[in-house]
C-alpha positions as CSV (number, residue, x, y, z in Angstrom):
1,M,-13.5,-37.9,74.1
2,E,-9.9,-40.1,73.1
3,V,-7.0,-39.2,74.5
4,S,-3.6,-40.0,73.7
5,F,-2.0,-42.9,76.3
6,L,1.6,-43.3,76.9
7,K,2.8,-41.5,74.2
8,S,4.2,-38.2,73.0
9,T,4.3,-35.1,75.4
10,R,0.9,-34.6,78.0
11,F,0.8,-31.0,78.2
12,S,2.3,-27.9,76.0
13,A,5.0,-26.1,77.2
14,E,2.1,-23.0,77.7
15,A,0.4,-25.1,80.1
16,N,1.8,-23.6,83.2
17,E,3.1,-20.3,82.7
18,H,2.0,-17.4,84.0
19,F,0.3,-13.8,82.5
20,I,2.4,-11.2,82.7
21,M,1.6,-7.6,81.7
22,L,4.0,-4.8,81.3
23,Q,3.4,-2.0,84.6
24,E,3.5,0.8,81.6
25,D,0.4,-0.9,79.8
26,F,-1.2,-2.1,83.2
27,E,-1.6,1.5,83.7
28,S,-2.8,2.8,80.9
29,I,-5.9,0.1,81.4
30,E,-9.4,2.4,80.7
31,Y,-11.5,-1.0,82.1
32,E,-15.0,0.4,80.2
33,S,-12.4,0.6,76.7
34,K,-13.6,-1.6,74.0
35,E,-9.7,-2.2,73.8
36,W,-9.0,-3.5,77.6
37,I,-12.4,-5.6,76.9
38,E,-11.0,-7.2,73.5
39,Q,-7.3,-8.0,75.9
40,L,-9.5,-9.4,78.7
41,Q,-11.0,-11.8,76.1
42,R,-7.6,-12.4,74.9
43,Y,-6.5,-13.5,78.5
44,I,-8.9,-15.5,78.9
45,S,-9.2,-17.3,75.7
46,K,-5.7,-18.0,76.2
47,H,-6.4,-19.8,79.7
48,K,-9.0,-22.1,78.0
49,D,-6.8,-23.2,75.3
50,S,-3.7,-23.5,76.8
51,Q,-4.4,-24.5,80.4
52,L,-7.5,-25.1,81.1
53,G,-6.7,-29.0,79.4
54,R,-4.1,-29.2,81.9
55,L,-6.1,-28.5,84.7
56,Q,-9.2,-30.8,83.5
57,E,-6.9,-33.5,83.1
58,L,-5.6,-33.2,86.6
59,N,-9.2,-32.8,88.1
60,R,-10.0,-36.5,86.3
61,Y,-7.1,-38.3,87.5
62,Y,-7.9,-37.1,90.9
63,K,-11.3,-38.3,90.9
64,G,-10.2,-42.0,89.2
65,D,-10.8,-40.9,85.6
66,N,-7.8,-41.7,83.9
67,N,-6.8,-41.9,80.6
68,I,-6.9,-45.8,80.7
69,K,-10.9,-45.1,80.3
70,Y,-10.4,-43.5,77.3
71,R,-7.7,-46.1,75.5
72,P,-8.5,-46.8,72.1
73,K,-10.7,-49.2,71.5
74,K,-9.4,-53.0,70.5
75,T,-9.8,-54.2,66.7
76,D,-11.3,-57.7,67.9
77,E,-14.9,-56.7,69.2
78,T,-15.0,-60.3,70.6
79,A,-12.3,-59.4,72.8
80,A,-12.6,-58.6,76.3
81,D,-11.7,-54.7,76.9
82,N,-11.5,-53.8,80.3
83,R,-10.7,-50.4,81.9
84,I,-9.4,-49.9,85.2
85,S,-8.5,-47.1,86.8
86,S,-6.4,-46.8,90.0
87,D,-6.9,-43.9,92.7
88,F,-3.4,-43.0,93.0
89,A,-3.9,-39.5,92.8
90,K,-6.4,-39.4,95.3
91,Y,-3.7,-41.5,97.8
92,I,-1.4,-38.8,97.4
93,T,-3.5,-36.3,97.7
94,V,-5.1,-37.0,101.3
95,F,-1.8,-38.4,102.3
96,E,-0.1,-34.8,101.7
97,Q,-3.5,-33.1,102.8
98,G,-3.3,-34.7,106.3
99,Y,0.6,-34.8,106.7
100,M,1.0,-31.0,106.2
101,L,-2.4,-29.3,107.8
102,G,-4.1,-32.7,110.0
103,N,-3.1,-30.0,112.5
104,P,-4.1,-26.8,112.4
105,V,-1.7,-23.5,111.3
106,E,-0.8,-21.5,114.8
107,Y,-0.3,-18.3,114.3
108,K,1.4,-16.6,117.6
109,N,2.3,-12.8,117.7
110,K,3.3,-11.1,120.6
111,D,0.4,-8.0,120.1
112,S,-2.1,-9.2,121.6
113,A,-4.4,-7.0,119.2
114,I,-3.3,-8.4,116.3
115,Q,-3.6,-12.1,117.5
116,E,-6.9,-11.4,118.3
117,Y,-7.9,-10.4,115.2
118,I,-5.8,-13.1,113.6
119,D,-7.9,-15.5,116.2
120,E,-11.1,-14.3,114.7
121,L,-10.4,-14.3,111.3
122,S,-9.5,-17.9,111.6
123,S,-12.8,-18.8,113.8
124,R,-14.8,-17.4,111.6
125,N,-13.8,-18.9,108.6
126,N,-13.3,-22.6,109.8
127,E,-9.4,-21.8,108.7
128,K,-8.8,-25.5,109.2
129,R,-10.8,-26.5,106.6
130,H,-10.1,-23.7,104.2
131,N,-6.8,-24.6,104.4
132,T,-7.1,-28.2,103.5
133,A,-9.5,-27.2,100.8
134,I,-6.5,-24.5,99.3
135,K,-3.8,-27.5,100.1
136,K,-6.0,-30.1,98.1
137,D,-6.0,-27.7,94.9
138,L,-2.0,-27.1,95.2
139,C,-1.8,-31.1,95.1
140,V,-4.0,-31.7,92.5
141,Y,-3.4,-28.4,89.9
142,G,0.0,-27.5,91.6
143,R,-1.7,-24.2,92.3
144,A,-4.6,-22.7,94.5
145,Y,-6.4,-19.5,94.9
146,E,-8.4,-17.7,97.6
147,L,-10.3,-14.4,97.6
148,L,-10.6,-12.0,100.3
149,T,-14.0,-10.3,100.7
150,V,-15.4,-8.1,103.8
151,A,-18.7,-9.0,105.7
152,G,-20.9,-7.5,107.6
153,N,-22.6,-4.1,108.7
154,E,-21.9,-0.6,110.0
155,N,-22.2,-2.4,113.6
156,A,-19.6,-5.2,112.6
157,T,-17.2,-5.9,109.9
158,W,-15.0,-9.3,109.5
159,I,-12.7,-10.8,107.0
160,R,-13.9,-13.6,104.5
161,L,-12.4,-16.5,102.7
162,F,-13.5,-18.0,100.0
163,K,-11.8,-20.8,97.8
164,L,-12.1,-19.8,93.8
165,P,-11.5,-22.7,91.4
166,A,-8.4,-23.3,89.6
167,E,-10.0,-24.0,86.3
168,K,-11.8,-20.9,86.5
169,T,-9.4,-18.4,87.8
170,F,-5.4,-16.6,86.7
171,V,-3.6,-13.7,88.1
172,V,-1.6,-11.3,85.5
173,Y,2.0,-10.3,87.0
174,D,4.4,-7.2,86.1
175,D,7.4,-8.2,84.3
176,T,9.7,-7.1,87.5
177,Y,12.0,-10.1,89.7
178,E,9.7,-9.7,92.6
179,R,6.4,-10.6,90.3
180,N,3.7,-8.2,91.9
181,S,0.5,-9.1,91.1
182,L,-1.8,-7.0,89.0
183,M,-4.7,-8.1,88.8
184,A,-6.6,-11.4,89.3
185,V,-9.5,-12.8,86.9
186,N,-12.2,-14.8,87.4
187,Y,-14.9,-16.1,85.2
188,Y,-18.2,-18.4,84.9
189,N,-21.0,-19.5,83.1
190,V,-24.8,-19.2,84.2
191,D,-26.3,-21.7,82.2
192,Y,-30.6,-20.4,82.2
193,G,-31.4,-24.1,80.0
194,G,-32.6,-23.9,76.6
195,G,-28.9,-22.3,75.1
196,K,-29.4,-19.9,77.0
197,K,-26.1,-18.9,79.0
198,K,-23.7,-16.4,80.5
199,Q,-20.6,-15.6,81.6
200,I,-19.4,-13.6,84.8
201,I,-15.9,-12.2,84.4
202,K,-14.8,-10.2,87.8
203,V,-11.6,-8.4,87.7
204,Y,-9.5,-7.8,91.0
205,T,-7.4,-4.7,91.0
206,A,-5.6,-3.8,94.2
207,D,-8.1,-1.3,94.9
208,M,-11.4,-2.3,92.7
209,V,-13.3,-5.0,91.5
210,Y,-14.8,-4.6,87.6
211,S,-18.0,-7.4,86.5
212,Y,-17.9,-8.2,82.8
213,E,-20.7,-10.0,81.3
214,Y,-21.2,-12.0,78.0
215,S,-24.2,-13.2,77.0
216,S,-24.9,-16.2,74.2
217,T,-28.3,-13.8,73.1
218,D,-26.0,-11.0,72.8
219,T,-24.2,-10.1,69.3
220,D,-22.2,-7.4,71.0
221,G,-19.7,-9.6,72.8
222,M,-18.4,-9.2,76.5
223,K,-19.7,-5.6,78.3
224,F,-18.7,-3.8,81.4
225,I,-21.0,-4.1,84.0
226,D,-19.9,-1.7,86.8
227,G,-16.8,-1.2,89.3
228,E,-16.9,-1.5,93.0
229,E,-14.1,-0.1,95.5
230,H,-12.5,-2.1,97.7
231,H,-9.7,-1.5,100.9
232,F,-7.3,-4.5,100.8
233,N,-5.1,-2.1,99.5
234,G,-4.0,-5.0,96.9
235,V,-4.7,-7.7,94.4
236,P,-7.8,-9.7,97.1
237,V,-6.8,-12.7,95.2
238,N,-4.2,-14.8,96.9
239,E,-2.1,-17.3,94.8
240,Y,-0.6,-20.2,96.2
241,S,1.8,-22.4,94.4
242,N,2.2,-26.2,95.1
243,N,6.2,-26.0,94.6
244,E,8.4,-23.9,92.2
245,D,7.3,-25.4,89.2
246,R,3.5,-25.3,90.2
247,L,3.3,-29.6,89.2
248,G,0.6,-30.9,91.2
249,S,2.0,-33.7,93.8
250,F,1.1,-36.5,91.2
251,E,1.4,-34.6,88.1
252,S,5.1,-36.3,87.2
253,V,3.5,-39.8,87.7
254,L,0.9,-39.6,85.6
255,D,2.8,-41.9,82.9
256,N,3.1,-44.3,85.7
257,I,0.0,-44.4,86.4
258,D,-1.0,-45.3,83.2
259,A,1.2,-48.0,83.1
260,Y,-0.3,-49.4,86.2
261,D,-3.8,-49.1,84.8
262,L,-2.9,-50.3,81.8
263,S,-1.3,-54.0,83.6
264,Q,-4.3,-54.3,86.0
265,S,-6.9,-53.7,82.9
266,E,-4.7,-56.5,81.2
267,L,-5.0,-59.0,83.8
268,A,-8.5,-58.6,84.1
269,N,-8.6,-59.2,80.1
270,F,-6.9,-62.0,80.6
271,Q,-9.0,-63.5,83.4
272,Q,-11.8,-62.9,81.1
273,N,-10.7,-64.0,78.2
274,S,-9.9,-67.5,79.8
275,N,-13.5,-67.5,81.1
276,D,-14.3,-67.7,77.4
277,A,-11.9,-69.6,76.0
278,I,-12.4,-71.2,73.0
279,L,-12.5,-75.2,73.6
280,V,-10.3,-77.6,71.1
281,I,-11.3,-81.0,70.5
282,K,-9.0,-83.8,68.8
283,G,-10.3,-86.9,67.8
284,N,-13.9,-88.1,67.6
285,P,-15.8,-86.9,69.9
286,Y,-18.9,-89.5,71.6
287,T,-21.9,-88.0,69.3
288,G,-24.6,-90.3,70.5
289,A,-26.6,-93.2,68.9
290,D,-28.8,-91.1,66.7
291,E,-28.2,-88.8,63.9
292,E,-31.2,-86.5,64.5
293,D,-30.8,-83.7,67.3
294,F,-34.8,-82.9,67.4
295,L,-37.4,-85.2,67.8
296,E,-40.6,-84.7,66.0
297,D,-42.6,-82.6,68.6
298,G,-39.3,-80.2,68.1
299,S,-37.9,-81.4,70.9
300,I,-34.1,-82.1,71.7
301,N,-33.1,-85.6,71.3
302,P,-31.7,-86.9,74.1
303,N,-29.6,-89.5,72.3
304,G,-28.5,-87.2,69.6
305,R,-25.0,-85.3,69.0
306,L,-26.9,-81.8,70.0
307,G,-28.2,-83.9,73.2
308,I,-25.2,-85.4,74.2
309,S,-22.9,-82.2,73.8
310,I,-25.5,-81.0,76.1
311,A,-25.6,-83.5,78.8
312,F,-21.4,-83.3,79.1
313,K,-21.7,-79.3,79.5
314,K,-24.0,-80.2,82.1
315,A,-21.5,-83.1,83.9
316,Q,-18.7,-81.0,83.4
317,M,-17.0,-84.0,81.2
318,L,-16.1,-84.9,77.6
319,I,-16.2,-88.7,76.3
320,L,-13.8,-89.0,72.8
321,D,-14.3,-91.9,70.8
322,E,-11.0,-93.7,69.7
323,N,-9.9,-92.8,66.5
324,P,-10.5,-95.2,64.0
325,S,-8.1,-94.0,61.6
326,E,-4.2,-95.5,62.1
327,K,-2.7,-91.6,61.3
328,G,-5.2,-89.8,62.8
329,T,-4.7,-87.4,66.1
330,N,-4.8,-89.3,69.4
331,P,-8.4,-87.9,71.0
332,D,-7.8,-85.3,73.3
333,A,-9.7,-82.2,74.2
334,S,-8.4,-78.6,75.7
335,Y,-8.9,-74.9,76.3
336,L,-7.3,-72.7,74.2
337,V,-5.6,-70.1,76.3
338,K,-2.6,-68.0,76.8
339,Q,0.3,-68.1,79.7
340,Y,0.4,-65.8,82.2
341,D,3.7,-65.3,84.3
342,T,1.9,-64.5,87.7
343,A,4.9,-63.9,89.6
344,G,6.8,-61.3,86.5
345,A,3.4,-59.3,86.3
346,E,3.3,-59.2,90.0
347,A,6.7,-58.0,90.3
348,Y,6.2,-55.2,87.4
349,K,3.3,-54.2,89.1
350,Q,5.0,-53.4,92.6
351,R,7.7,-51.6,90.6
352,L,5.1,-49.3,89.6
353,V,3.7,-48.5,92.8
354,N,7.2,-48.4,94.5
355,D,8.3,-45.9,91.4
356,I,4.8,-43.8,92.0
357,L,4.9,-43.5,95.5
358,R,9.3,-42.7,95.4
359,F,8.8,-39.8,93.0
360,T,5.7,-38.3,94.5
361,F,7.5,-38.6,98.7
362,T,4.8,-41.1,100.0
363,P,5.2,-43.7,102.0
364,D,4.0,-47.2,101.5
365,I,1.8,-47.5,104.6
366,Q,1.4,-51.3,103.4
367,D,5.4,-52.1,104.0
368,A,5.7,-54.4,106.7
369,N,8.6,-52.3,107.7
370,F,6.3,-49.3,108.2
371,S,3.7,-50.9,110.2
372,G,3.8,-51.5,113.8
373,V,5.1,-49.9,116.8
374,Q,7.9,-47.4,115.8
375,S,10.5,-45.0,117.9
376,G,10.3,-41.5,116.8
377,E,13.8,-41.6,115.2
378,S,12.5,-44.4,113.4
379,M,9.9,-42.8,112.3
380,K,11.9,-39.7,110.9
381,Y,13.8,-41.9,109.5
382,K,11.0,-43.5,106.9
383,L,9.4,-40.0,106.6
384,M,12.6,-37.9,106.0
385,A,12.0,-37.5,101.7
386,S,8.4,-36.7,103.1
387,D,9.6,-34.2,105.6
388,N,12.0,-32.8,103.0
389,Y,9.5,-32.3,100.2
390,R,6.5,-30.8,102.9
391,E,9.2,-28.3,103.9
392,Q,9.6,-26.9,100.4
393,Q,5.9,-27.0,99.9
394,Q,5.4,-25.5,103.9
395,D,7.6,-22.6,102.8
396,L,5.1,-21.8,100.2
397,F,2.3,-22.1,101.5
398,E,3.2,-19.9,104.5
399,A,4.0,-17.2,101.8
400,G,0.7,-17.3,101.2
401,L,-0.8,-17.3,104.5
402,M,1.6,-13.9,105.5
403,R,-0.1,-12.6,102.5
404,R,-3.4,-13.4,103.6
405,L,-2.4,-11.5,106.7
406,R,-1.0,-8.8,105.1
407,L,-4.5,-7.7,103.1
408,A,-6.3,-8.4,106.0
409,A,-4.3,-6.0,108.3
410,N,-5.3,-2.9,106.0
411,I,-9.2,-4.0,106.7
412,W,-8.2,-4.0,110.8
413,S,-6.6,-0.5,110.7
414,I,-9.5,0.7,108.8
415,K,-11.9,-1.0,112.0
416,G,-10.2,1.8,113.8
417,S,-6.9,0.0,115.7
418,E,-4.2,2.6,114.4
419,A,-1.6,-0.1,116.4
420,I,-2.1,-2.7,113.1
421,S,0.8,-2.3,111.0
422,Y,2.6,-4.2,108.0
423,D,5.6,-4.4,110.6
424,K,3.8,-5.6,113.6
425,V,1.8,-8.5,111.3
426,N,5.0,-9.6,109.3
427,Q,6.4,-10.9,113.3
428,T,3.5,-12.9,112.9
429,S,5.2,-17.1,113.6
430,I,3.4,-19.5,111.6
431,I,3.3,-22.9,113.4
432,F,3.3,-25.9,111.1
433,K,2.7,-29.5,113.3
434,P,3.0,-32.5,110.8
435,N,0.1,-35.3,111.7
436,I,2.6,-38.0,112.1
437,P,1.5,-41.1,114.4
438,Q,3.3,-40.2,117.7
439,N,4.7,-42.9,120.5
440,D,3.1,-41.2,123.7
441,T,5.0,-43.0,126.0
442,E,8.1,-41.5,124.4
443,L,6.9,-38.1,124.4
444,V,6.0,-38.2,128.3
445,T,9.4,-39.4,129.1
446,I,11.0,-36.4,127.0
447,A,8.6,-33.9,128.9
448,K,9.3,-35.4,132.4
449,S,13.2,-35.5,131.4
450,L,13.2,-31.8,130.4
451,Y,10.9,-30.6,133.7
452,G,13.3,-27.9,135.8
453,M,15.6,-27.5,132.6
454,V,13.1,-25.5,130.4
455,S,10.2,-23.8,131.1
456,D,7.0,-25.4,132.4
457,Q,5.2,-23.8,129.3
458,T,7.6,-25.7,126.8
459,V,7.2,-28.9,128.7
460,F,3.0,-28.5,128.3
461,E,4.1,-27.7,124.7
462,I,5.4,-31.1,123.9
463,L,2.7,-32.6,126.5
464,N,0.0,-31.3,124.0
465,Q,1.1,-34.0,121.1
466,V,-0.8,-36.1,123.9
467,T,-3.1,-34.3,126.3
468,G,-4.5,-32.5,123.5
469,V,-4.9,-29.2,125.6
470,D,-2.9,-25.9,125.1
471,A,-0.2,-25.4,127.3
472,Q,-1.5,-21.8,128.5
473,S,-4.9,-23.6,129.0
474,E,-2.8,-26.5,131.0
475,L,-1.3,-24.1,133.2
476,E,-4.0,-22.5,134.5
477,R,-5.9,-25.7,135.1
478,L,-2.9,-26.7,137.2
479,E,-2.8,-23.9,139.2
480,D,-6.8,-23.7,139.5
481,Q,-6.7,-27.0,140.8
482,E,-3.1,-27.5,143.2
483,P,-1.6,-24.7,145.5
484,E,1.5,-22.8,144.3
485,E,3.6,-24.6,146.6
486,L,3.0,-28.4,144.6
487,V,3.6,-26.7,141.0
488,P,7.3,-26.8,140.9
489,R,7.7,-30.0,143.2
490,L,5.5,-32.2,140.7
491,G,8.2,-33.1,138.6
492,E,10.3,-35.0,141.3
493,G,8.0,-38.2,141.4
494,L,6.0,-37.3,144.3
495,D,2.6,-38.6,144.5
496,V,0.1,-35.9,143.3
497,E,-2.7,-36.8,146.1
498,E,-0.3,-37.7,148.7
499,E,1.4,-34.5,147.8
500,S,-1.8,-32.3,147.7
501,S,-2.9,-33.9,151.1
502,R,0.5,-33.1,153.0
503,L,0.3,-29.1,151.7
504,L,-3.6,-28.7,152.7
505,D,-3.1,-30.3,156.1
506,P,-2.5,-27.5,158.7
507,E,-0.7,-29.7,161.0
508,G,1.6,-30.6,157.8
């Protein structure tokens, strides 16, 4: 595969567009009809032709398989041709994953029944890992998809979350300003070997899942298999967006990454070419006493020109005769190499690195001013751009999480809890805690200064970042450990053991 390198438009205008369908056309679909199957094939073909190329290229960069690997070969076959790719894409992705979701998302709802269902959903699906996987796709592709299904049996059911591959999934929306999802399409191939393949297509609507199949050995094309009802009362495929334009986190700096790769590769080429440099000899080298290079037995004559040259190479030295011609060149020997501006090249690469990190709002942790002990205020200023960008991403991520909860609420209500409703679910607070280095001493000082001014719960929520213990659990522990009279006095600088002995002493 050969790709364009640092020239022309990278992706087409249709590479990141939404799929749109008129509401009246959607309502008239007959899912077993030939007309609909042909339309479904057109949707999939459009996704493959217009959008898949962009998604695959972004995934290549995440894996370190940058376009430098596909740069046209050099015309000089003897010249060094290194292809060194940098891993900026993964660096940016891992930073954003950890920064936004390194600390698990928390849900709080005043309704205990809803809170219990949300906690079960989170624990059964290892939600922290699942959300991090969704965030990884957002950083890479600019979009991510999850599927909600129901698992279990007649005695117990629960909701399962699965991440669908962004390269094989898309959502079709209506033409209104709200952009309501009408259906989602997921397709994938099953390879049986020997050229026998099957393509499986799933179409998810608000109440049904339709399955289609296309076999490489079947000349009739795509076929309808079956339809199965679900009870989510909405398209059970949830689409997340990384930003309003659905751009990957490193997509805007791909050209900068290519330029950095090119600079690194050419530096490696220079070093390699220097090792293979041509030796230029001016004047007459000392060529030995004998004219014959080989002896009668075929071995090298040590006194011949070849033997003397080999000896020079082993000794890493060269002896030149004085030139007998008055007009001749003065004896000299040197390697023919290009001059390399080390300082200029390093400054150029550093500027590229700075641009890549600046334009993706990624802090440079190798910056000397970024390391060491920093106060909370200093860290805020250094992470200000990252925080502003994270807030935008967080709003979109929260919208996806809320849609997940609303879909789940339909299943929870079927399970027999009539108290579950959209209104109550919509009152759920979703709390993100940025994963940043903390100055524990500073947090403890803040908590102590707030003691008596705010509730104990608030104080322990602040200390949660130091102790890792939930505020409610900490209050329960404290209540079990110490007498009730001790709790209000702990912020007054009293020694805990001394105060405990005083309160427990019958004569005290």
